[in-house]
C-alpha positions as CSV (number, residue, x, y, z in Angstrom):
1,M,-96.0,15.3,49.9
2,L,-96.7,11.7,51.1
3,D,-97.4,10.7,47.5
4,R,-94.1,12.1,46.4
5,I,-92.3,10.2,49.2
6,L,-94.0,7.0,48.1
7,L,-93.0,7.5,44.5
8,N,-89.4,8.3,45.6
9,A,-89.1,5.8,48.4
10,P,-85.5,4.8,47.6
11,V,-84.4,8.4,47.9
12,F,-86.3,8.9,51.1
13,L,-84.7,5.8,52.5
14,L,-81.2,7.2,51.7
15,I,-82.0,10.3,53.6
16,A,-83.4,8.4,56.5
17,V,-80.3,6.1,56.8
18,R,-78.0,9.1,57.1
19,C,-80.2,10.8,59.7
20,F,-80.6,7.6,61.7
21,A,-76.8,7.0,61.7
22,L,-76.3,10.6,62.9
23,I,-78.8,10.2,65.7
24,M,-77.3,6.9,66.8
25,T,-73.8,8.4,67.2
26,L,-74.6,11.8,68.6
27,P,-74.1,12.4,72.3
28,L,-77.3,12.6,74.4
29,F,-79.4,11.3,71.4
30,S,-77.6,8.0,71.3
31,I,-78.0,7.1,75.0
32,R,-79.8,3.9,75.9
33,N,-82.4,5.7,78.0
34,V,-83.8,7.2,74.8
35,S,-86.3,4.8,73.3
36,R,-85.4,3.4,69.9
37,I,-89.0,4.1,68.8
38,A,-88.4,7.7,69.5
39,K,-85.2,7.6,67.6
40,V,-86.9,6.0,64.6
41,A,-89.8,8.6,64.8
42,F,-87.3,11.5,65.0
43,T,-85.4,10.0,62.0
44,G,-88.6,9.9,59.9
45,Y,-89.5,13.5,60.9
46,L,-86.0,14.7,59.9
47,A,-86.1,12.9,56.6
48,Y,-89.6,14.2,55.9
49,L,-88.4,17.8,56.4
50,I,-85.2,17.4,54.4
51,F,-86.6,15.4,51.5
52,P,-88.1,18.4,49.5
53,H,-84.7,20.2,49.6
54,V,-82.4,17.3,48.5
55,D,-81.3,16.7,45.0
56,F,-80.3,13.1,44.4
57,S,-79.9,13.2,40.7
58,V,-76.4,11.9,41.1
59,Y,-77.8,8.7,42.5
60,M,-80.4,8.1,39.8
61,P,-78.1,6.0,37.5
62,Y,-77.6,3.6,40.4
63,M,-81.2,3.1,41.2
64,G,-83.3,0.5,39.3
65,S,-86.1,2.0,37.2
66,D,-88.4,-0.8,38.2
67,G,-87.9,-0.1,42.0
68,T,-85.9,-3.2,42.7
69,F,-82.9,-3.2,45.1
70,S,-79.5,-3.7,43.4
71,I,-76.1,-4.1,44.9
72,E,-75.3,-0.5,43.9
73,Y,-78.2,0.8,45.9
74,I,-77.1,-1.3,48.9
75,L,-73.7,0.2,48.7
76,L,-75.3,3.7,48.5
77,L,-77.2,2.9,51.7
78,V,-73.9,1.8,53.4
79,G,-72.2,5.0,52.3
80,E,-75.0,7.2,53.6
81,G,-74.8,5.4,56.9
82,I,-71.0,6.0,57.0
83,I,-71.5,9.7,56.4
84,G,-74.0,10.0,59.3
85,I,-71.6,8.1,61.6
86,L,-68.6,10.2,60.7
87,T,-70.5,13.4,61.4
88,G,-71.8,12.2,64.7
89,F,-68.3,10.8,65.6
90,Y,-66.7,14.2,65.0
91,V,-69.3,15.9,67.3
92,T,-68.6,13.2,69.9
93,I,-64.9,14.1,69.7
94,I,-65.7,17.6,70.7
95,F,-67.6,16.4,73.8
96,A,-64.8,13.9,74.6
97,A,-62.4,16.8,74.9
98,F,-64.3,18.2,77.8
99,S,-64.6,14.8,79.5
100,S,-60.9,14.1,79.0
101,A,-60.1,17.4,80.6
102,G,-61.8,16.3,83.8
103,Q,-59.9,12.9,83.7
104,F,-56.6,14.7,83.4
105,F,-56.7,16.4,86.8
106,A,-59.1,13.9,88.6
107,F,-56.1,11.8,89.6
108,Q,-54.4,14.8,91.2
109,M,-57.6,15.8,93.0
110,G,-58.0,12.3,94.5
111,F,-61.1,11.5,92.5
112,S,-59.5,8.9,90.2
113,A,-61.1,6.0,92.2
114,S,-64.6,7.5,91.9
115,E,-65.3,6.4,88.4
116,V,-68.9,5.5,87.7
117,Y,-70.9,4.9,84.6
118,D,-71.7,8.1,82.7
119,A,-75.0,7.9,80.9
120,L,-74.0,10.7,78.5
121,S,-70.8,9.4,77.2
122,Q,-71.7,5.7,78.0
123,V,-68.3,4.9,79.5
124,E,-66.7,4.7,82.9
125,N,-65.8,8.3,83.7
126,P,-64.5,10.2,86.8
127,L,-66.8,12.6,88.5
128,M,-65.0,15.7,87.1
129,G,-65.2,14.3,83.6
130,Q,-69.0,13.8,84.0
131,F,-69.3,17.3,85.4
132,F,-67.6,18.9,82.4
133,N,-69.5,16.6,80.0
134,L,-72.8,17.7,81.6
135,V,-71.9,21.4,81.5
136,A,-70.9,21.0,77.8
137,M,-74.2,19.3,77.0
138,L,-76.2,22.1,78.7
139,I,-74.2,24.7,76.8
140,F,-74.7,22.7,73.5
141,L,-78.5,22.7,74.0
142,Q,-78.9,26.2,75.4
143,N,-77.1,27.9,72.5
144,D,-79.1,26.0,69.9
145,W,-76.2,24.1,68.5
146,A,-78.4,21.0,68.2
147,V,-80.9,22.9,66.1
148,A,-78.1,24.2,63.9
149,L,-76.7,20.7,63.5
150,F,-80.1,19.2,62.4
151,S,-81.4,22.2,60.5
152,R,-78.3,23.6,58.7
153,A,-75.4,21.3,58.9
154,L,-77.3,18.1,58.1
155,L,-79.3,19.8,55.3
156,S,-76.1,21.3,53.7
157,S,-74.3,17.9,54.0
158,F,-76.7,16.5,51.4
159,D,-75.6,19.1,48.9
160,S,-71.9,18.2,49.2
161,L,-71.4,14.8,50.8
162,N,-72.6,11.5,49.3
163,A,-71.4,8.0,49.1
164,I,-69.5,8.7,45.9
165,S,-67.7,11.7,47.4
166,I,-66.7,9.6,50.4
167,V,-64.8,7.3,48.1
168,L,-63.3,10.0,45.9
169,E,-62.2,12.1,48.9
170,R,-61.3,9.4,51.4
171,E,-57.9,10.8,52.1
172,R,-59.3,14.1,53.0
173,M,-61.9,12.5,55.3
174,I,-59.2,10.5,57.1
175,Q,-57.1,13.7,57.6
176,F,-60.2,15.5,58.9
177,L,-60.9,12.8,61.5
178,L,-57.2,12.5,62.6
179,G,-57.1,16.3,62.9
180,G,-60.2,16.1,65.2
181,L,-58.5,13.6,67.4
182,T,-55.4,15.9,67.7
183,K,-57.7,18.8,68.6
184,L,-59.4,16.6,71.2
185,F,-56.2,16.3,73.3
186,A,-55.1,19.9,72.6
187,D,-58.5,21.3,73.9
188,A,-58.5,18.9,76.9
189,F,-55.0,20.0,77.8
190,V,-55.9,23.7,77.5
191,I,-59.0,23.3,79.8
192,S,-57.2,21.3,82.4
193,L,-53.9,23.2,82.4
194,P,-54.8,25.8,85.1
195,I,-56.0,23.2,87.5
196,M,-53.2,20.8,86.8
197,G,-50.6,23.6,87.3
198,T,-52.2,24.7,90.6
199,L,-52.4,21.2,92.0
200,L,-48.7,20.6,90.9
201,L,-47.6,23.6,92.9
202,I,-49.7,22.4,96.0
203,S,-48.1,19.0,95.7
204,V,-44.5,20.5,95.5
205,T,-45.3,22.7,98.5
206,M,-46.7,19.9,100.7
207,G,-43.7,17.8,99.7
208,I,-41.3,20.5,100.9
209,L,-43.3,21.1,104.1
210,S,-43.4,17.4,104.9
211,K,-39.6,17.2,104.6
212,A,-39.2,20.2,106.8
213,A,-41.7,19.1,109.4
214,P,-42.3,15.3,109.2
215,Q,-44.5,15.3,112.4
216,M,-47.1,17.4,110.6
217,N,-48.3,14.4,108.5
218,L,-49.3,16.6,105.6
219,M,-50.1,13.6,103.3
220,S,-53.3,12.9,105.2
221,E,-54.4,16.6,104.7
222,G,-53.3,16.8,101.1
223,F,-56.3,15.4,99.4
224,P,-58.9,17.7,101.2
225,I,-56.7,20.7,100.4
226,M,-56.4,19.7,96.7
227,I,-60.1,19.1,96.4
228,L,-61.0,22.5,98.0
229,V,-58.4,24.3,95.8
230,S,-59.6,22.5,92.7
231,F,-63.2,23.5,93.2
232,F,-62.1,27.1,94.0
233,V,-60.1,27.3,90.8
234,I,-63.0,25.8,88.8
235,T,-65.4,28.3,90.3
236,V,-63.1,31.3,89.5
237,L,-62.4,30.1,85.9
238,F,-65.9,28.8,85.2
239,P,-66.9,31.8,82.9
240,Q,-63.7,31.4,80.9
241,I,-64.3,27.6,80.7
242,C,-67.8,28.1,79.3
243,D,-66.5,30.6,76.7
244,F,-64.0,28.0,75.7
245,F,-66.8,25.4,75.3
246,L,-68.6,27.8,73.0
247,H,-65.4,28.4,71.0
248,S,-64.9,24.7,70.7
249,F,-68.4,24.1,69.4
250,S,-68.1,27.0,67.0
251,S,-64.7,25.8,65.8
252,G,-65.9,22.3,65.3
253,F,-68.9,23.3,63.3
254,R,-66.8,25.5,61.1
255,N,-64.4,22.6,60.5
256,I,-67.4,20.4,59.4
257,E,-68.7,23.2,57.1
258,K,-65.2,23.7,55.6
259,L,-64.9,20.0,54.9
260,M,-68.2,20.0,53.1
261,E,-67.1,22.9,51.0
262,L,-63.9,21.3,50.1
263,V,-65.4,17.9,49.3
264,G,-68.3,19.5,47.4
265,G,-65.9,21.8,45.5
266,G,-63.8,18.9,44.5
267,L,-66.6,16.9,42.8
């Protein structure tokens, strides 16, 4: 196997570039706490496993027979890197929906000022956004979506997506990414809607009571009440939220698979 890799080193490098770009953009795998040496080692392991199952005959005309690097081969490397980045970016969009849902109602809860650095998303994030992001990551790992991404989705992407298909189907790729951004806000709104609606009713109720009895000073009691009610609603709806997380991952992976089928069928 190693002799075959050495004889086809340009092909192995193309596979490794896509795997490395995917790892560098995926949530959890791309955080700074993970050693770059571990990322490079994991990339080599993935490329080693995928190499026997990949047919790169479409790239052969662009590779020099004497093993020298040409401008065409450099462009192929760039294209493979773009494919890995786009795939990882779409998975990041799925996780961003859960984080955005926490940001939507964190302001109403009174947690808007409690933004700290989130190691998973690598941005400043309210506490509720971090909580939903952590729950989504645990569900992602527990249900073997990471294994499915690296074993099935990544392997099947080499059969349909390549640097040439990205150029030929660029409009479809742009629509796919824009659709993912639209789905991000829709999913975040669906997750946060019950909590936002409940907090809105509490705010209206306290406003009416404060007008009816100004001496009660309900504004000072409003934030503790909202925090307690928010956690109560999250606790009650937590099974449904987890089911929605699973549905979001399943829908996102189906969309990626559908894109690969469309792009592969159009070539």
